[in-house]
N, C-alpha and C positions, 0 to 999 in steps of 0.2 A: 514436394509442396501439395497439400490438398486443395482442391478446391471448391467444395461445397462443405458446408459446415453445418451442424445442427444450432449453434448460438456463436454468433459473431459479436466481441465487445469493441467498441468504438473507444480507445483509449487504456493507455498503458499507466492509468494513475493508479494510488492505492485502491480506489473502489473496483476498477476494471480488474486490476490483478487479482483482487481476493476473490471477487466474483468468479474467476475463470479459475483460481486454485481449488475452490470450494467444489463448484459443479462438475469439475475433470475428475475430482476426488471422490465424489458421491454418486456419479451418474454415468450413463454408459454415452451420453451426448459427447460429441465431437464438439470442442472448443476451438476457436480462433481469437488472439488478440491484435488488434491492428492500433499501431502507433505511430505517429507523424515523426517523432525523433529516430535519430539514426541509432541510438541506444536508451533503454528505459531510466538510465540515470541521470539522461538531461533532461528531464521533467523536473525541474526545479521549483516549482511553484508553490511549496508550502515551506515554511519555518519551521517544520518536523517536529511541533510541539505537538503532544498528545498527551491520552492519561491511561491510569494503568487497566483499564477494560479494554481498551484498543491492543496494547502490548500482551495482554493475556488472551483475548478473543483471536486476535491474529496468530498466536504462538510463535512469538518473534524470538530470535536468538537475541543473546547478550550483544552481539557483534555488531547489532543496528542501534541501540542504545548508547547515545554519546554522555547522557549526564542526567540526573534525577534533581526534582526539587520537590519542597513539602509546600510551596504556595504559588499562586498562580494570581496574577494581576489581568483583570478585566477590564477592557475600556471601551467604552463608547463616545459618542458625540460630547456628552455634557457631564459624562460621569465616570468614577471609576471604583473598582473594589478589588483588595487582596483578599483573597479567600484561601484557608487552609486545605488546600486538595492536591494531591501527590501526582505529579505529573512528569513527564520524561520528555526529553530532546532526543529525537533520530537522528542519526546521519541518514538523510531523505534519503540520497542516489543510493546508499548501499540498502536501504529500506525498499526501494523499488526493485534494486538488482535481486535482492532475497525473494520477493514477491514473485517475479519473473521465473527465476530457475526452479523455484517450489511448483509453480504452474505448470511449467514443463515438465517436470517430474513426475506429474498426477497425469498429464497427456495433453495437456492445453497446446497450441501452438503460438509463439510469439512471432509477430511479423511486423518488424521496424521500418 
C-alpha cells in the first residue's frame, strides 16, 4: 500500500468513485479512495433512482440497471408532480462495485 497520494478522496459513494475513476484515467496523479464500510457495496444510502444522463455519463454497463420508467414522480412537503422523464433504477451495490473496480483498473487505490 502506498502511503503518499496526490489526491485522497473521502468516501466511496458514487461521486467519490466517479471522481477517482476519472482522475486516475485522465492524469498521472496517484489517487486513493477511503471508505469507512468494509465493502463498497455496503454503502446503501440511495434508492438507486437516476436519469439517462447519469447512466450515459458514467458509461454504466447494463448489468447495474435493474429497471427503467418513462415517468418520475417528484414530491415536496406540500406538492407533487409526475413528469414524463425517462429514468432508471440501479442495483446500487452493483453500481458502487462497478465504479470501484473501474477506478482500480484505471490506477486508483480503494481502501475500505
